[in-house]
Structures are given as structure tokens and as C-alpha cells.
N, C-alpha and C positions, 0 to 999 in steps of 0.2 A: 763724573768719570763718564766718558763718552762710549758708545758700544765699541768691541774690540780692544778696550783698555783692559790692563791688568794692573790689581793693586797690591802692594806688598808693604810690610811693615817689618822693621829692624830695630833691634836694641844694640847699640854699639858701645863698648866701653874703648876709650882713646887716653892718650896720655893726656895732663892737665896742660894744654898749650892750645891757644885761640886759632893757631893755624891749622888744627885738626878739624875743627868745625868748617874751615875756609874750604879746606881740601874735600870733606864729604860733599858740602854744598855744590862746588866746582865740579866734582864727579858726577854727581846727577844731574847737574845742568850739559855736560858734555854727553851724557849716555841718553839725553832727552826724556828722564824720568822727571816727570813734575812732583815737585815737594807739597803734600796736602798736611801733613803735621811734622811739627818739629819740636823737640823740647831738649834743652841742654843742662845739665845739673852737674856741678864739680864738686869734688871733694879736696883734700889736702893733696892728693898725688893722680887722682884717676879722675876723670869726666864721664858721665853717663849720656848717651845720645838716643833718644827715642826718635824714629825716623818714619815716617810714611810716605810713600810716593806711588803714583800710578803712571802707566804709560805703556807703551807696546810690550806684550810677553817678551819677545825676543830681547829687550832692552832690560827689563826689569827683573827677569829670571835668573840672569848671572850678575847682579847688582851687588849682592852679597858677597861673592867670591870677588869683584872687582875690590870692594870697600876693605875687604878682610887684607888685601894686597897692601894697601896703604902704609907707610912708614909709621905714622903716629898712632894707627888704630892697633889695638892689642886683643880685641875680640868682636866678632860680629855673631849675632844670634836673630834668624830670620824667624817671626812668630807666625804660625798658621793659624788655624781656626781655634785651636785649643791646646796644641802642642808645639814647643820651641825645638827647632834643629840647631845644633851647634855647627857654625860653619868654618871657624878657625879660631886658633889661640896662639899667643905668640909664645906662651911657655907651657902650654898644656893643662894648667892649673884650673880649678874650678872657680866660678865667681857666681855672686847673686846678682840678678837682674833687676834693675830700678826702672817700673814702668810708670811713665807720668806723660801724657801726652797734651799738647797744646794744638787745637786747630787752628788753620788758616782758613778766614772765611772770606770767601768771593764777594 
């Protein structure tokens, strides 16, 4: 990460549809947010994505809100240093976060 760059980490629940992953990666690319870690784990009906990004703070700062507006996204949680903040849910229900990260090596 270079000087002036901001990093953010998100836990995202999506419908079990590979297009959801493509939408998230595409949204990061369109907002010039570099993906530094990504893990995709699916269950019978819901997939969990752990996403780490870096980029200009003006772009990464609102990424969670943009992601929560995608059709196939059920919930987005932005993880801070130690406390997660809920950004949005489609049905208002509580869910458990799955945190597994695979690093992308340069």
C-alpha cells in the first residue's frame, strides 16, 4: 500500500450465485479499489465473501454502501480495528460473520 492509500476490509453475504462475486470484483475495479485479499465460501443458499481493498480514501470510504446496494448482496459488514459495523441488510435479520482470508501476493 502506498502513501495516501486507505485500506478497508468487508464481510459480505450474498445469494449463492457466482455472478454476485463478479459484481463485487467489478464494482471494486470501477471504483479504483485494489483488491488485496479475497475469500469466497458458499453454503447451500448463501455465500460469504471476505474482501480486503486499498485505494484512495474517497473511493474506499463509501465502497461498503455501494456494495450493499448491489442486487445479489444480502448484507455488508465493514470490519474496523476490532469492532464490526453493520452497513446494510436486505431483511433486517442478524447473521453470523465468517472471517477467512486468502492473501493475494505481489
